[in-house]
SEPA-447685 format. One record per residue (C-alpha): residue number from 1; x, y, z. Coordinates in Angstrom, 2 decimals, always signed. Each point is the difference from the previous one (the first is absolute). Layout:
! SEPA-447685
{num: NUM; c1: X; c2: Y; c3: Z} $
...
END
This chain:
! SEPA-447685
{num: 1; c1: -5.47; c2: +213.76; c3: -3.73} $
{num: 2; c1: -2.05; c2: +3.07; c3: +0.81} $
{num: 3; c1: +1.10; c2: +3.46; c3: -1.11} $
{num: 4; c1: -1.42; c2: +3.33; c3: -1.11} $
{num: 5; c1: +1.12; c2: +3.41; c3: -1.21} $
{num: 6; c1: -1.31; c2: +3.44; c3: +0.90} $
{num: 7; c1: +1.41; c2: +3.48; c3: +0.41} $
{num: 8; c1: -1.42; c2: +0.57; c3: +3.48} $
{num: 9; c1: +0.46; c2: -3.17; c3: +2.11} $
{num: 10; c1: +2.90; c2: +1.36; c3: +2.07} $
{num: 11; c1: -2.27; c2: +1.68; c3: +2.57} $
{num: 12; c1: -1.77; c2: -3.36; c3: +0.55} $
{num: 13; c1: +3.22; c2: -2.06; c3: +0.27} $
{num: 14; c1: -0.67; c2: -1.00; c3: +3.64} $
{num: 15; c1: -3.43; c2: -1.44; c3: -0.87} $
{num: 16; c1: +1.35; c2: -1.99; c3: -2.97} $
{num: 17; c1: +2.63; c2: -1.53; c3: +2.28} $
{num: 18; c1: -2.28; c2: -0.81; c3: +2.96} $
{num: 19; c1: -3.04; c2: -1.29; c3: -1.90} $
{num: 20; c1: +1.42; c2: -1.49; c3: -3.21} $
{num: 21; c1: +3.65; c2: -0.52; c3: +0.98} $
{num: 22; c1: +1.01; c2: +2.01; c3: -3.09} $
{num: 23; c1: +2.85; c2: +2.51; c3: -0.14} $
{num: 24; c1: -0.36; c2: +3.33; c3: -1.78} $
{num: 25; c1: +3.00; c2: +0.95; c3: -2.14} $
{num: 26; c1: +0.34; c2: +3.55; c3: -1.33} $
{num: 27; c1: +1.35; c2: +0.06; c3: -3.55} $
{num: 28; c1: +1.77; c2: +3.24; c3: -1.02} $
{num: 29; c1: -1.75; c2: +2.13; c3: -2.64} $
{num: 30; c1: +1.04; c2: -0.42; c3: -3.63} $
{num: 31; c1: +0.90; c2: +3.72; c3: -0.22} $
{num: 32; c1: +0.93; c2: +2.31; c3: +2.92} $
{num: 33; c1: -3.06; c2: +1.52; c3: +1.70} $
{num: 34; c1: +0.05; c2: +3.81; c3: -0.30} $
{num: 35; c1: -3.53; c2: +0.75; c3: +1.23} $
{num: 36; c1: -0.20; c2: +2.77; c3: +2.62} $
{num: 37; c1: -2.28; c2: -1.10; c3: +2.88} $
{num: 38; c1: -1.03; c2: +3.18; c3: +1.83} $
{num: 39; c1: -1.09; c2: +0.08; c3: +3.66} $
{num: 40; c1: -3.71; c2: -0.19; c3: +0.77} $
{num: 41; c1: -1.94; c2: +3.28; c3: +0.28} $
{num: 42; c1: -2.61; c2: +0.17; c3: +2.79} $
{num: 43; c1: -2.95; c2: +2.40; c3: +0.22} $
{num: 44; c1: -2.51; c2: +0.44; c3: +2.80} $
{num: 45; c1: -3.13; c2: -0.76; c3: -2.05} $
{num: 46; c1: -0.87; c2: -2.08; c3: -3.03} $
{num: 47; c1: -1.27; c2: +3.07; c3: -1.88} $
{num: 48; c1: +3.39; c2: +1.72; c3: +0.42} $
{num: 49; c1: +1.76; c2: -3.17; c3: -1.18} $
{num: 50; c1: -2.09; c2: -0.29; c3: -3.18} $
{num: 51; c1: +0.38; c2: +3.72; c3: -0.76} $
{num: 52; c1: +3.79; c2: -0.32; c3: +0.23} $
{num: 53; c1: +0.05; c2: -3.20; c3: -2.10} $
{num: 54; c1: -2.15; c2: +1.59; c3: -2.73} $
{num: 55; c1: +2.24; c2: +3.09; c3: -0.01} $
{num: 56; c1: +3.12; c2: -2.13; c3: -0.54} $
{num: 57; c1: -1.71; c2: -2.05; c3: -2.74} $
{num: 58; c1: -1.10; c2: +3.20; c3: -1.74} $
{num: 59; c1: +3.53; c2: +1.49; c3: +0.11} $
{num: 60; c1: +1.64; c2: -3.18; c3: -1.33} $
{num: 61; c1: -2.65; c2: -0.35; c3: -2.70} $
{num: 62; c1: +0.64; c2: +3.55; c3: -1.23} $
{num: 63; c1: +3.73; c2: -0.82; c3: -0.21} $
{num: 64; c1: -0.87; c2: -3.13; c3: -2.02} $
{num: 65; c1: +1.24; c2: -2.54; c3: +2.54} $
{num: 66; c1: -2.01; c2: -3.24; c3: +0.25} $
{num: 67; c1: -1.57; c2: -0.74; c3: +3.40} $
{num: 68; c1: -1.31; c2: -3.28; c3: +1.43} $
{num: 69; c1: -2.33; c2: +0.61; c3: +2.96} $
{num: 70; c1: -0.74; c2: -2.83; c3: +2.45} $
{num: 71; c1: -3.12; c2: -0.18; c3: +2.19} $
{num: 72; c1: -1.13; c2: -2.67; c3: +2.47} $
{num: 73; c1: -3.63; c2: -0.21; c3: -1.12} $
{num: 74; c1: -2.24; c2: +0.63; c3: -3.02} $
{num: 75; c1: -1.86; c2: +2.64; c3: +2.04} $
{num: 76; c1: +3.23; c2: +1.97; c3: +0.55} $
{num: 77; c1: +1.03; c2: -0.34; c3: -3.66} $
{num: 78; c1: -3.35; c2: +1.43; c3: -1.12} $
{num: 79; c1: +0.25; c2: +2.85; c3: +2.50} $
{num: 80; c1: +3.45; c2: +0.91; c3: -1.33} $
{num: 81; c1: -1.26; c2: -0.33; c3: -3.58} $
{num: 82; c1: -2.81; c2: +2.51; c3: +0.64} $
{num: 83; c1: +2.51; c2: +2.48; c3: +1.54} $
{num: 84; c1: +2.25; c2: -0.30; c3: -3.07} $
{num: 85; c1: -3.00; c2: +0.49; c3: -2.32} $
{num: 86; c1: -0.78; c2: +3.29; c3: +1.77} $
{num: 87; c1: +3.59; c2: +1.10; c3: -0.62} $
{num: 88; c1: -0.23; c2: -1.08; c3: -3.64} $
{num: 89; c1: +2.80; c2: -2.57; c3: +0.26} $
{num: 90; c1: -0.49; c2: -2.82; c3: -2.56} $
{num: 91; c1: +0.47; c2: -3.43; c3: +1.58} $
{num: 92; c1: -0.90; c2: -3.72; c3: -0.09} $
{num: 93; c1: -1.41; c2: -2.06; c3: +2.88} $
{num: 94; c1: +0.90; c2: -3.68; c3: +0.56} $
{num: 95; c1: -2.40; c2: -1.62; c3: +2.46} $
{num: 96; c1: -1.18; c2: -3.16; c3: -1.83} $
{num: 97; c1: -3.13; c2: +1.78; c3: -1.25} $
{num: 98; c1: +1.44; c2: +0.31; c3: -3.53} $
{num: 99; c1: +2.17; c2: -3.14; c3: -0.01} $
{num: 100; c1: -0.06; c2: -0.37; c3: -3.82} $
{num: 101; c1: +1.81; c2: +3.36; c3: -0.32} $
{num: 102; c1: +2.42; c2: -0.52; c3: +2.90} $
{num: 103; c1: +2.83; c2: -1.57; c3: -2.05} $
{num: 104; c1: -0.06; c2: +3.01; c3: -2.39} $
{num: 105; c1: -0.08; c2: +2.49; c3: +2.89} $
{num: 106; c1: +2.98; c2: -1.64; c3: +1.78} $
{num: 107; c1: +1.93; c2: -0.28; c3: -3.28} $
{num: 108; c1: -0.22; c2: +3.78; c3: -0.52} $
{num: 109; c1: +0.38; c2: +1.09; c3: +3.67} $
{num: 110; c1: +3.61; c2: +1.10; c3: -0.69} $
{num: 111; c1: -0.85; c2: +2.45; c3: -2.80} $
{num: 112; c1: +0.55; c2: +3.75; c3: +0.26} $
{num: 113; c1: -2.68; c2: +1.57; c3: +2.24} $
{num: 114; c1: -1.72; c2: -3.32; c3: +0.82} $
{num: 115; c1: -1.84; c2: -0.15; c3: +3.34} $
{num: 116; c1: -1.17; c2: -3.46; c3: +1.12} $
{num: 117; c1: -1.97; c2: -0.65; c3: +3.20} $
{num: 118; c1: +0.12; c2: -3.60; c3: +1.22} $
{num: 119; c1: -1.46; c2: -1.99; c3: +2.89} $
{num: 120; c1: +2.52; c2: -2.54; c3: +1.39} $
{num: 121; c1: +2.50; c2: +0.19; c3: -2.86} $
{num: 122; c1: +1.99; c2: -3.23; c3: -0.11} $
{num: 123; c1: +2.26; c2: -1.22; c3: -2.83} $
{num: 124; c1: -2.87; c2: -0.58; c3: -2.47} $
{num: 125; c1: +2.41; c2: -2.07; c3: -2.11} $
{num: 126; c1: +1.65; c2: +2.90; c3: -1.83} $
{num: 127; c1: +2.51; c2: +2.81; c3: +0.51} $
{num: 128; c1: -1.17; c2: +3.57; c3: -0.50} $
{num: 129; c1: +2.21; c2: +1.14; c3: -2.86} $
{num: 130; c1: +1.10; c2: +3.64; c3: +0.05} $
{num: 131; c1: -1.30; c2: +1.75; c3: -3.10} $
{num: 132; c1: -2.73; c2: -2.62; c3: -0.51} $
{num: 133; c1: -0.33; c2: -3.38; c3: -1.65} $
{num: 134; c1: +0.57; c2: +0.15; c3: -3.80} $
{num: 135; c1: -1.77; c2: -3.32; c3: -0.74} $
{num: 136; c1: -3.20; c2: +1.01; c3: +1.82} $
{num: 137; c1: -0.02; c2: +3.36; c3: -1.80} $
{num: 138; c1: +0.55; c2: -1.66; c3: -3.40} $
{num: 139; c1: -2.78; c2: -2.51; c3: +0.68} $
{num: 140; c1: -2.42; c2: +2.84; c3: +0.74} $
{num: 141; c1: +0.83; c2: +1.62; c3: -3.38} $
{num: 142; c1: -0.80; c2: -3.13; c3: -2.06} $
{num: 143; c1: -3.45; c2: -0.46; c3: -1.58} $
{num: 144; c1: -1.51; c2: -3.20; c3: +1.48} $
{num: 145; c1: -2.16; c2: -0.63; c3: -3.10} $
{num: 146; c1: +3.07; c2: -0.75; c3: -2.19} $
{num: 147; c1: +0.89; c2: -3.57; c3: -1.00} $
{num: 148; c1: +2.87; c2: -1.64; c3: +1.99} $
{num: 149; c1: +2.72; c2: +0.68; c3: -2.61} $
{num: 150; c1: -0.95; c2: +3.67; c3: -0.50} $
{num: 151; c1: -0.39; c2: +0.40; c3: +3.75} $
{num: 152; c1: +3.55; c2: -1.28; c3: +0.66} $
{num: 153; c1: +1.42; c2: +2.34; c3: -2.67} $
{num: 154; c1: -1.89; c2: +2.99; c3: +1.47} $
{num: 155; c1: +1.21; c2: -0.96; c3: +3.49} $
{num: 156; c1: +3.69; c2: -0.05; c3: -1.09} $
{num: 157; c1: -0.40; c2: +3.44; c3: -1.66} $
{num: 158; c1: -1.71; c2: +1.40; c3: +3.10} $
{num: 159; c1: +2.69; c2: -1.54; c3: +2.26} $
{num: 160; c1: +2.77; c2: +1.91; c3: -1.82} $
{num: 161; c1: -1.84; c2: +3.27; c3: +0.71} $
{num: 162; c1: -0.83; c2: -0.83; c3: +3.64} $
{num: 163; c1: +3.58; c2: -1.10; c3: +0.81} $
{num: 164; c1: +1.21; c2: +3.47; c3: -1.01} $
{num: 165; c1: -2.76; c2: +1.67; c3: +2.08} $
{num: 166; c1: +0.72; c2: -2.16; c3: +3.07} $
{num: 167; c1: +3.78; c2: +0.56; c3: -0.18} $
{num: 168; c1: -0.46; c2: +3.77; c3: -0.18} $
{num: 169; c1: -2.41; c2: -0.04; c3: +2.95} $
{num: 170; c1: +2.31; c2: -2.27; c3: +2.02} $
{num: 171; c1: +2.87; c2: +2.48; c3: -0.31} $
{num: 172; c1: -2.27; c2: +2.80; c3: +1.29} $
{num: 173; c1: -1.36; c2: -2.11; c3: +2.91} $
{num: 174; c1: +3.54; c2: -1.06; c3: +1.03} $
{num: 175; c1: +1.07; c2: +3.69; c3: +0.05} $
{num: 176; c1: -3.01; c2: +0.80; c3: +2.22} $
{num: 177; c1: +0.99; c2: -2.74; c3: +2.50} $
{num: 178; c1: -1.99; c2: -3.03; c3: -1.17} $
{num: 179; c1: -3.27; c2: -1.36; c3: +1.37} $
{num: 180; c1: -1.09; c2: +1.50; c3: +3.34} $
{num: 181; c1: -1.95; c2: -2.28; c3: +2.35} $
{num: 182; c1: -2.32; c2: +1.79; c3: +2.42} $
{num: 183; c1: -1.62; c2: -2.06; c3: +2.77} $
{num: 184; c1: -3.07; c2: +1.55; c3: +1.67} $
{num: 185; c1: +0.12; c2: -2.31; c3: +3.04} $
{num: 186; c1: +2.11; c2: -2.72; c3: +1.63} $
{num: 187; c1: -1.32; c2: -3.55; c3: -0.07} $
{num: 188; c1: +0.02; c2: -2.28; c3: +3.02} $
{num: 189; c1: +2.71; c2: -2.08; c3: -1.72} $
{num: 190; c1: +3.26; c2: +1.54; c3: -1.23} $
{num: 191; c1: -0.03; c2: -2.58; c3: -2.79} $
{num: 192; c1: -2.89; c2: +1.75; c3: -1.80} $
{num: 193; c1: +1.66; c2: +3.42; c3: +0.31} $
{num: 194; c1: +3.16; c2: -1.53; c3: -1.47} $
{num: 195; c1: -2.03; c2: -1.41; c3: -2.90} $
{num: 196; c1: -1.23; c2: +3.50; c3: -0.85} $
{num: 197; c1: +3.40; c2: +1.63; c3: +0.49} $
{num: 198; c1: +1.63; c2: -2.72; c3: -2.11} $
{num: 199; c1: -1.86; c2: +1.07; c3: -3.16} $
{num: 200; c1: +2.44; c2: +2.91; c3: -0.27} $
{num: 201; c1: +3.74; c2: -0.26; c3: -0.69} $
{num: 202; c1: -0.19; c2: -3.21; c3: -2.02} $
{num: 203; c1: +3.07; c2: -1.34; c3: -1.83} $
{num: 204; c1: +2.22; c2: +2.91; c3: +1.03} $
{num: 205; c1: -2.52; c2: +2.70; c3: -0.97} $
{num: 206; c1: -0.17; c2: +3.15; c3: +2.16} $
{num: 207; c1: -3.04; c2: +0.48; c3: +2.21} $
{num: 208; c1: -1.25; c2: +1.19; c3: +3.39} $
{num: 209; c1: -2.65; c2: -0.79; c3: +2.60} $
{num: 210; c1: -1.74; c2: +1.74; c3: +2.88} $
{num: 211; c1: -2.86; c2: -0.94; c3: +2.34} $
{num: 212; c1: -2.55; c2: +2.58; c3: +1.20} $
{num: 213; c1: -1.59; c2: -0.83; c3: +3.35} $
{num: 214; c1: -2.52; c2: +1.52; c3: +2.39} $
{num: 215; c1: -0.51; c2: -0.49; c3: +3.73} $
{num: 216; c1: -3.54; c2: -1.14; c3: -0.92} $
{num: 217; c1: +1.36; c2: -3.00; c3: -1.98} $
{num: 218; c1: -0.87; c2: -3.39; c3: +1.57} $
{num: 219; c1: +3.63; c2: -1.01; c3: +0.60} $
{num: 220; c1: +0.94; c2: +3.27; c3: +1.70} $
{num: 221; c1: -3.28; c2: +0.20; c3: +1.92} $
{num: 222; c1: +0.66; c2: -3.41; c3: +1.59} $
{num: 223; c1: +3.74; c2: +0.48; c3: +0.54} $
{num: 224; c1: +1.35; c2: +3.19; c3: +1.50} $
{num: 225; c1: -1.95; c2: +2.77; c3: -1.73} $
{num: 226; c1: -0.41; c2: +1.76; c3: +3.39} $
{num: 227; c1: +3.78; c2: +0.24; c3: +0.46} $
{num: 228; c1: +0.51; c2: +1.39; c3: -3.51} $
{num: 229; c1: -2.98; c2: +2.35; c3: +0.50} $
{num: 230; c1: +1.57; c2: +1.31; c3: +3.23} $
{num: 231; c1: +3.32; c2: +0.56; c3: -1.78} $
{num: 232; c1: -1.79; c2: +1.89; c3: -2.80} $
{num: 233; c1: -1.86; c2: +2.17; c3: +2.52} $
{num: 234; c1: +3.20; c2: +0.72; c3: +1.94} $
{num: 235; c1: +1.79; c2: +1.02; c3: -3.16} $
{num: 236; c1: -2.89; c2: +2.30; c3: -0.83} $
{num: 237; c1: -0.73; c2: -1.68; c3: -3.32} $
{num: 238; c1: -2.89; c2: +1.73; c3: -1.77} $
{num: 239; c1: -2.57; c2: -1.28; c3: -2.49} $
{num: 240; c1: +1.43; c2: -1.41; c3: -3.27} $
{num: 241; c1: +3.47; c2: -0.06; c3: +1.55} $
{num: 242; c1: +1.48; c2: -3.52; c3: +0.15} $
{num: 243; c1: +2.52; c2: -1.69; c3: +2.26} $
{num: 244; c1: +2.75; c2: -1.88; c3: -1.83} $
{num: 245; c1: +2.80; c2: -1.86; c3: +1.74} $
{num: 246; c1: +1.84; c2: -3.32; c3: -0.34} $
{num: 247; c1: -0.89; c2: -0.87; c3: +3.62} $
{num: 248; c1: -3.72; c2: +0.33; c3: -0.80} $
{num: 249; c1: +0.41; c2: -2.37; c3: -2.98} $
{num: 250; c1: +1.77; c2: -2.50; c3: +2.31} $
{num: 251; c1: -2.79; c2: +0.31; c3: +2.59} $
{num: 252; c1: -2.57; c2: -0.81; c3: -2.69} $
{num: 253; c1: +2.02; c2: -3.02; c3: -1.16} $
{num: 254; c1: +0.11; c2: -1.23; c3: +3.62} $
{num: 255; c1: -3.79; c2: +0.33; c3: +0.16} $
{num: 256; c1: -0.24; c2: -2.06; c3: -3.20} $
{num: 257; c1: +2.28; c2: -2.65; c3: +1.52} $
{num: 258; c1: -2.31; c2: -0.24; c3: +3.04} $
{num: 259; c1: -3.06; c2: -0.49; c3: -2.24} $
{num: 260; c1: +1.88; c2: -2.57; c3: -2.12} $
{num: 261; c1: +1.04; c2: -1.92; c3: +3.14} $
{num: 262; c1: -3.60; c2: +0.07; c3: +1.29} $
{num: 263; c1: -1.37; c2: -1.29; c3: -3.34} $
{num: 264; c1: +2.69; c2: -2.68; c3: -0.05} $
{num: 265; c1: -1.06; c2: -1.22; c3: +3.46} $
{num: 266; c1: -3.61; c2: -0.26; c3: -1.24} $
{num: 267; c1: +1.07; c2: -2.07; c3: -3.02} $
{num: 268; c1: +2.29; c2: -2.16; c3: +2.15} $
{num: 269; c1: -2.82; c2: -0.65; c3: +2.51} $
{num: 270; c1: -2.35; c2: -0.94; c3: -2.85} $
{num: 271; c1: +2.61; c2: -2.38; c3: -1.42} $
{num: 272; c1: +0.36; c2: -1.73; c3: +3.40} $
{num: 273; c1: -3.77; c2: -0.62; c3: +0.09} $
{num: 274; c1: +0.07; c2: -1.17; c3: -3.62} $
{num: 275; c1: +2.75; c2: -2.52; c3: +0.80} $
{num: 276; c1: -2.37; c2: -1.75; c3: +2.43} $
{num: 277; c1: -2.62; c2: -0.26; c3: -2.76} $
{num: 278; c1: +2.68; c2: -1.06; c3: -2.47} $
{num: 279; c1: +0.91; c2: -3.08; c3: +2.08} $
{num: 280; c1: -3.65; c2: -1.10; c3: -0.16} $
{num: 281; c1: -0.07; c2: +0.69; c3: -3.74} $
{num: 282; c1: +3.11; c2: -2.17; c3: -0.49} $
{num: 283; c1: -1.66; c2: -2.97; c3: +1.77} $
{num: 284; c1: -3.28; c2: +0.36; c3: -1.95} $
{num: 285; c1: +1.72; c2: +0.42; c3: -3.36} $
{num: 286; c1: +2.35; c2: -2.95; c3: +0.62} $
{num: 287; c1: -3.06; c2: -2.18; c3: +0.61} $
{num: 288; c1: -1.67; c2: +1.48; c3: -3.10} $
{num: 289; c1: +3.07; c2: -0.87; c3: -2.08} $
{num: 290; c1: -0.17; c2: -3.58; c3: +1.28} $
{num: 291; c1: -3.65; c2: -0.19; c3: -1.08} $
{num: 292; c1: +0.78; c2: +1.44; c3: -3.45} $
{num: 293; c1: +3.02; c2: -2.29; c3: -0.46} $
{num: 294; c1: -2.21; c2: -3.07; c3: +0.59} $
{num: 295; c1: +2.94; c2: -2.36; c3: +0.66} $
{num: 296; c1: +0.58; c2: +1.33; c3: +3.48} $
{num: 297; c1: -3.74; c2: -0.11; c3: +0.59} $
{num: 298; c1: -0.13; c2: -3.71; c3: -0.94} $
{num: 299; c1: +2.81; c2: -0.78; c3: +2.42} $
{num: 300; c1: -1.68; c2: +2.08; c3: +2.68} $
{num: 301; c1: -3.31; c2: -1.83; c3: -0.52} $
{num: 302; c1: +1.79; c2: -3.41; c3: +0.01} $
{num: 303; c1: +1.80; c2: +0.88; c3: +3.23} $
{num: 304; c1: -3.26; c2: +1.21; c3: +1.54} $
{num: 305; c1: -1.88; c2: -3.20; c3: -1.02} $
{num: 306; c1: +2.84; c2: -2.20; c3: +1.32} $
{num: 307; c1: +0.00; c2: +1.88; c3: +3.31} $
{num: 308; c1: -3.78; c2: -0.34; c3: +0.27} $
{num: 309; c1: +0.22; c2: -3.72; c3: -0.90} $
{num: 310; c1: +2.61; c2: -0.56; c3: +2.71} $
{num: 311; c1: -2.24; c2: +1.83; c3: +2.47} $
{num: 312; c1: -2.96; c2: -2.22; c3: -0.99} $
{num: 313; c1: +2.11; c2: -3.18; c3: +0.38} $
{num: 314; c1: +1.16; c2: +1.14; c3: +3.44} $
{num: 315; c1: -3.57; c2: +0.88; c3: +0.94} $
{num: 316; c1: -1.31; c2: -3.41; c3: -1.23} $
{num: 317; c1: +2.79; c2: -1.86; c3: +1.90} $
{num: 318; c1: -0.77; c2: +2.03; c3: +3.12} $
{num: 319; c1: -3.71; c2: -0.78; c3: -0.21} $
{num: 320; c1: +0.75; c2: -3.74; c3: -0.51} $
{num: 321; c1: +2.24; c2: -0.06; c3: +3.08} $
{num: 322; c1: -2.51; c2: +1.91; c3: +2.07} $
{num: 323; c1: -3.53; c2: -0.82; c3: -1.28} $
END
């Protein structure tokens, strides 16, 4: 039996069925989802988009609301980081450059005023807890030089304090609306956007998400940026003024579907070629197994010798009949 579990397989259901003959079943969430998914906001240029994103991050940070920012590349995450530094907004960057600190950063991404920038934020094996993670905080307060017994005692004392801190912060974060997810670009696959969005609103917690886009983004540049640009020009949209509409979000999702379908065809084509090679591999490896087994090899050799002996007898008889 072959099975798997993920939060984002639904958009790839057709591929699982065609290639692996596997059905995708959507299991309802443990607690009702109350996350507010806002429509995408589109700007003419990338500079305008980043300015608007930084402004929203700055406003939410001043209010004390935690923000998780998603980028599609390390280059973009570092660009956003430098813009936030200029504004004096404290933040953490997750881009696999500081992997030993990443677990701690993710664990505290739900604290009051936390700003976390991440490249391709998937599940990472943990929920972002609103108010922070008490165990991680307590661990940071314990002196590592202590002996195991004293260390455990110090950890339990620290945990009592941190649980109170985390609970207080959680109440404040919930009042502010929970973790806000801000995407700075749409990926080619909806699945990856859903992974980022899914970090907010866990286990019935409040939360929200919004994607900031620009006509210069790769996805929009390839699919329909001219149409949207014409609409923006007709409406007389000025610099730093965005266009926001449910129809635009749907148009972007359609573009993502086209890219997903194209990538699927590439993978399917590759699989068809690989199947030809696989048949050859099956023959070679079956013969290899016979050699390794030894028994089959002996029989094969015996059969081959018998066949050759019969051929020699026939040949000898033929020569005798016709010298």
